[in-house]
Each structure stands twice: as C-alpha cells, then as structure tokens.
N, C-alpha and C positions, 0 to 999 in steps of 0.2 A: 472736855470736848471730845467728840466722837472721832474715831480713827478713820483714815482713808479706806480701810478694809470694810468698816461699817457702811460708809457712803457707797462703796461699790456694791455691797450686798443689797442695799436699798435700791440702787439703780437696776439691779438684776430683777428684783421682785416687781418693781414699778414697770419695767419693760414687759415681762411676761403677763402680768395681770392686764396691762394695757392692750396687748394683742388679744387676749381673751375678751375683754370688755369692748373692743372695737366692734365686734359683731352685735353685741347687745345694744351698744350705742347707736348703731345703724338702724336697728328696729325701732328704738325710742325716737330717733330723729324723724322717721317716716310717720309714726303715730302722732308725734307732737305737731308735725306740719299739718296732718289731717285735722287735728283738733282746732287749728287756727280757723279753718273753714267750716266748723261744725254748725254754724247758724245759717249757712248757705246750702245750696243743693249741689255743690261741687262733688263730683264722683258718686252722688247718691242716685238711686233709682227708685221708681214707684214700686211699692209693695202693698199688696192687699192681704189683710189678715182677717180671718173669721173666727169669732169666739161664740160659744154657746153659753149664755148666761141665764139667770133666773128670769121667769116671765113677769110681765107687768111691773117693771121697775120704772120709777119716776126719774127725772133728770139728775137729781142729786145722788140717788142710790146707784144709778148707772155710772156716774163719774167715779164713785168710790170703787165699784167692782172693776171698772176698766183700769183705773190708776194711771191715766194718761196725763202727761205734763201739759198744762195749759188747756185743759178740758173745759169747753163751754157749750151749752145747749143753744142751738140756733132756732129750732122750732120743734113743736110737739103737737102732732095732729093725726087723726085717723089711725091710731095704734103705731105710729112711726115717730121715733125721736131722731131728729137730725142734729148732729153735733159737728163741731168744727173739723173733725177728722174722720167722719163717716156717719153711719146711721145704725139704729137699733129698732128691731121689730118687737113690739110688746107682746104680740100673740105667740110668736115662736121663740122669743128669747135670743134670737140670732143677732149678733152685732158684726157689722162689717167695718173694718178700720182701714182707711187709706193713709199711708204714710210714705215718706221718703227715707231711705236708709242705705247705708253702704252695702256692697256685696259682702258675703260671708267673710272672706279673708281680711278685708279692710275693717269690717266691724269688729273682728277679734283684735286687731291692732289698736283700735280706739279703746276697746275694753281694757287692754293691757295698760294703757296710759292712765285710765281713770279708775283703776282697781282700788278698792277700799279694804278695810280690815276684814270684811266678810268674804273676800275672794281669795282663792289659793294663789292668785297672781300677786297678792300683797307681799309675799315673801321675796319674790323676784324684785319688786320695787324697792323694798327695804334693803336687800343685799346690794342692789345697784347703787342706791344712795350712799350706803356705807362705803362701797368701793370708790365712789367718786370723792368722798371725803378722804379716803386713804390717798388718792392721787393728789389732793390739795396739800396734804401734810408731807408726803414723800417727795413732792416736787422741790421742796425746800431742803430736803435731806440728800439730794443727789449731788450737791456741790459743797465743798468746804466753806464754812461761813466767812472765811477771810478772803475768798476769791472775789474778784469784781463781778463774775457771772452771778454769784449768789446775791450780791448787793443790788445788781440791776434787776434780778428776778423779783426781789422783794418790792422794788419800786414799781415794776410793771404789774405785779399782782395787786398792789395797793391801788394803782390807777384803774385796773379792771374792776375791783370792788367798788370804788367810788362811782365809776361809770354805771355799774349794775344798779346801785342804790339810786342814782339820779334817774335812770330810766324807770325804775319802779315807782319812784315818787311822782315824777312829772309825766310819765307815760300812761298812767291809769286814772 
C-alpha cells in the first residue's frame, strides 16, 4: 500500500495541475455551451460570402465546388442558379452565399471544441482529455484507502458514473 508521503505528493500535483486546467476548462465550458445552440441562430450574425467559381456550372457541380452542408438547388433559370443559401451567376461564375455564423472570437471557440486530427488544436484536446483522466485517477489517490473519505468518494464516483450512463442511454 502507498505511503502518506505518496498521497500528499499526488495531492500537490493534483492541486497545481487543477489550477492550470481551470483556465482551459473555462474556455471549453464556453465553447461547449455554444455548441448546444449550434442549430439555432443564438449569437450568430448574417454574413455574406462571395466566391469566384468556374463558369457555366450546373446545380450538381456547383454543390461540389461550394461544399456547403445541406446544399439544395431551388431554381435554375436565365443563367442564375438559386440555392438554399444564396445564388450563382453562370455567366460570371460569381457565387453569393448568405449564412449565419458566430463572430470571429466565438467561431474560434467552437472550432476548438470541434477540432479533429487534421487540426493543430487536436493536441490541446488530447492533452486536455488525458489531464482529465489524470484527475479521475488521482482523485482516488488523494486519501488513504482505509479512510471513510476514500470509501465515500468511491461511492459518490460510482453514483456519478451510473448517472452519466443513464443520461446518455435515455437522454439521446
């Protein structure tokens, strides 16, 4: 069994890493909350984007070049293709896209939370996840296993895990 010296060392590392990660956790909390409202227009503003594309594209080729999520052509007449997010002029190749998006700082926060392996933010997400796992493990090493505080902590952690599993199963 580990000594009290070991448990005190774990407490020290847990505390200092906790203070460091409190800042990161605050940023993730804001970005995660924004993602809850991603399908609404909450804090989003209208933005117009213009792109110069190849001329004389049909609806299918236009959708491929634009790469917009949920792209559908609404009408196509007189050299103008109207789609659900804007319009495209076949003669000039100019596409005007109307969309709702977050202002730049908030958009970067959302990008942070949605980072994939192709993004440099991926390393921050991985290190943050590993750090959280460190907290899960070290929380149980902060107290001697014989103490009532340890035993109660295990019970409370088990209750939290059961709660999370139930919310995932029945909440989605």
